[in-house]
Residue, then its C-alpha position, 0 to 999 in steps of 0.5 A: m705588453s701584448f694580449g695575444q690575438g686581437g679581440p673586440f676590445d682591440g682597436p686599431g691601436g689596441t686601446t679603443p673598443d670596437w663598438d660595432a662588433l660588440a653590438e653585433e655579438s650582443e644581438a646574436r646572444a639575445r637571438r639565441k636566448r629567444w629561440m631557447y625560450i620558445g623551444g622550451g615552451a613548446l616542449a613543455t606544452v607537448a609534455v603537459a598534453g601527453i601527461v593529461a592524455a595518459a591520465v585520462m586513459t589510465s583513470g577511465s573517466d570522462p574529462k568532464g566528470g562522466s565515466a568512460s563509455a564503450p567505443p562509439s560506432a561508426s555512426g557515433l552512437t553506442e550500438e545496443p544488441d538486437d537480442k535484448p531480453s524481453f519480460p512478460d507483463v505480470s502486473v497484478p491490479p491492486p488488492p480488492n477492498p473488502r468493504d466493496y464486497i459487503s456494500d455491492p450485491a453484485k460482488d457479495k456473492a458468497p453463500l449467506t446462511p446462518a452457517t456462514l454468518f454464525p459458524q462457531k458453536k461459541m461466541i468468543v469476545g475477549e475473555n467472554t465465551y457464550a454458547r450458541a443456541k438456536t439459529s434461523s433465517t427468513k426472507d420474510c423480514t417482518a416475521a423476525a421483527q416486532g413493532a415498527l421495526g417490521s414495517l421499516l425493514s419491509h419498506n427498505g427492501c430487506s431481503q433476508l434476516l438471519r438470527a442466532t442466540y447465545s447465552k451465559g450465566g442466566m443471560a441470553v442475547t439474540v443477534g439479527i442481521a438484515v440484508f439490503d441491496s445498498p448501504a444507504k438503506a441499511e443506514r436508513v434503518k439504523n437511523q430511523s428504527k427503534p430496534n425491536l428484534a424478535p428474540l429467538a428461543g429454543d435449543g436450551i433458551p426458554a420461551s420466556f426469554c425477552q417475552g413480555t418483559k423489558c430487555l436491552m436492544n441495540t441497532n447498527a449498520t455496516g455495508r449493506y447490512a443492518y444488525f440488531t441485538i436484544a439481550g435479557f434474562t432467560n427467566g423473564k426478569p426485566v432488565t434495569g438501566s443499570e444491569a451490567q450483565a445485559r449491557r456486556i452481553g449485548g455489546d459483545a454480540a453487537g461487536y461479534a455481528f460487526n466482525q462476522i460481516t467484516q470477515r465476510g468482506k475480507d474472505q471474498a476480497t482475498q479470494a478475488a485477489r488469488e484469482q487475479a494473481k492466477e490470471a496474471q500468472e497465466r498471462a505471463q506464461k502465455q507471453s513467455 
């Protein structure tokens, strides 16, 4: 039997394997496999790198998580335009505090007259309406006070005392507002005095109102102003401790006085805020 052309298993006599030839062929096959693995790994690495680069460019994102930015300049930094828009300074200071204007004479410059403190012909407090009668103003505060109140006002430098009387249903109340140069003096008058404001008759209020009879009196203060009320019957009848009408009209008048003084501060603060806004606008126009 013949096997054709001899191969590695063909020994000299055709029956013994050629072990050297077999070893060389096995080593050759191993070398070919190693080169295939190395070449395949290199190609895979190049392919993966290409996929990552393509993904980064497509998504427009920074591989570290940031967003894509403009191409850097030659210096490595993004250039900013030289003609960036500038904005003028239009800052406005915080709005003034209304209380500052009723506490500081240097700021409290609005006209101070019965027409500015008691401008309405009727005093309306809640559901109650009272008709205004006579008003007055004096710089001699002792002339509008009775008893120890006069000396207390003078002692603390009262510069003006304004009064107005209101009435309803046989009851009347006089409101007095005293002006000082500091809140401390107004507070001192409030704490030390036994209120004894002189009642203001006239314009429909008889002279018997709170003259020589018992009336209900109150005192309080806000800012550099102290305010007083004296309430009673217009026919001279004395007020008893349980008289609800006198308490109501006196309390309404005290609240009204407080509101009028507070409104004075608000009006001046509002005007100051308008002037500040106007000045800021003018500065902005000059800068633009």
